Legacy VTK file of the C-alpha trace (Angstrom):
# vtk DataFile Version 3.0
C-alpha trace
ASCII
DATASET POLYDATA
POINTS 112 float
33.897 190.787 -10.961
30.851 192.535 -9.607
27.487 191.030 -10.518
28.840 187.840 -12.044
27.138 185.422 -9.697
24.283 184.918 -7.311
25.097 182.909 -4.173
22.562 180.133 -3.591
22.080 177.085 -1.492
22.142 173.772 -3.355
18.374 173.221 -3.014
17.680 176.391 -4.998
18.889 174.696 -8.208
15.549 172.938 -8.560
14.105 176.361 -9.428
16.890 177.205 -11.904
17.458 174.078 -14.008
19.112 175.727 -17.011
22.649 176.010 -15.635
23.147 173.294 -13.069
26.646 172.424 -11.872
26.615 169.253 -14.006
25.588 171.100 -17.152
28.276 173.715 -16.655
30.826 170.934 -16.104
29.623 169.170 -19.279
29.930 172.359 -21.284
33.434 172.987 -19.893
34.476 169.500 -20.995
38.242 168.907 -20.828
39.123 172.584 -20.544
40.533 173.820 -17.267
38.350 176.085 -15.170
40.726 178.919 -16.041
40.457 178.290 -19.803
36.677 178.013 -19.566
36.455 181.166 -17.454
38.396 183.143 -20.059
35.947 181.991 -22.753
32.989 183.372 -20.849
34.872 186.238 -19.184
34.742 185.139 -15.548
37.398 184.159 -13.031
38.316 180.490 -12.599
37.085 180.697 -8.987
33.673 181.672 -10.304
33.599 178.569 -12.521
34.574 176.489 -9.478
31.736 177.995 -7.392
29.216 177.291 -10.166
30.368 173.693 -10.540
30.420 173.171 -6.768
26.876 174.514 -6.480
27.771 177.466 -4.257
26.752 180.065 -6.824
24.977 180.233 -10.152
25.482 182.434 -13.205
23.567 185.691 -13.374
21.557 186.591 -16.484
24.518 188.038 -18.400
26.801 185.061 -17.713
23.933 182.664 -18.471
23.673 184.284 -21.893
27.420 183.801 -22.409
27.114 180.138 -21.432
24.173 179.717 -23.818
26.110 181.357 -26.661
29.072 179.039 -26.053
26.763 176.016 -25.908
25.226 177.039 -29.233
28.643 177.541 -30.869
29.748 174.115 -29.663
26.649 172.266 -30.816
24.809 171.723 -27.534
21.021 171.915 -27.557
18.544 172.597 -24.781
17.962 168.869 -24.328
21.738 168.556 -23.795
22.472 166.170 -26.593
25.498 166.659 -28.771
24.777 167.661 -32.346
24.917 164.521 -34.453
24.334 160.989 -33.300
26.083 161.080 -29.921
24.090 161.413 -26.711
25.379 162.793 -23.423
24.615 160.277 -20.712
24.768 161.175 -17.058
24.368 157.678 -15.648
26.800 154.955 -16.721
24.355 152.117 -16.026
21.551 153.821 -17.952
23.977 154.577 -20.791
25.040 150.937 -20.958
21.392 149.847 -21.207
20.743 152.374 -23.975
23.798 151.260 -25.956
22.835 147.584 -25.549
19.306 148.337 -26.756
20.606 150.172 -29.852
23.060 147.358 -30.570
20.307 144.699 -30.303
18.093 146.758 -32.601
20.861 146.990 -35.224
21.650 143.280 -34.998
18.004 142.286 -35.365
17.593 144.570 -38.405
20.737 143.095 -39.990
19.532 139.520 -39.422
16.069 140.232 -40.828
17.562 141.545 -44.088
19.406 138.284 -44.794
LINES 1 113
112 0 1 2 3 4 5 6 7 8 9 10 11 12 13 14 15 16 17 18 19 20 21 22 23 24 25 26 27 28 29 30 31 32 33 34 35 36 37 38 39 40 41 42 43 44 45 46 47 48 49 50 51 52 53 54 55 56 57 58 59 60 61 62 63 64 65 66 67 68 69 70 71 72 73 74 75 76 77 78 79 80 81 82 83 84 85 86 87 88 89 90 91 92 93 94 95 96 97 98 99 100 101 102 103 104 105 106 107 108 109 110 111
């Protein structure tokens, strides 16, 4: 599909943080690359190139990704709508969960 991507080197992503390979992968979730591509009207190979960091979405496809993210409850800070938080680092996520758990336990104990 003509005009659907801009080929970049991996270092160029620092200048285009909105649709990084990880964020595209997070938005795709458990869908196959083919299923995801159909949602945003691109080929599955295009999704693969975006996720691999060999290309990035052009303005039109970026708008489609943003519209899908909005429909599915993603925000610009990449947190799920509601109380869940997307965590990229397992160790950091474990620390955050432990901190929240300790906070809850201490509040429960102080109410007794």
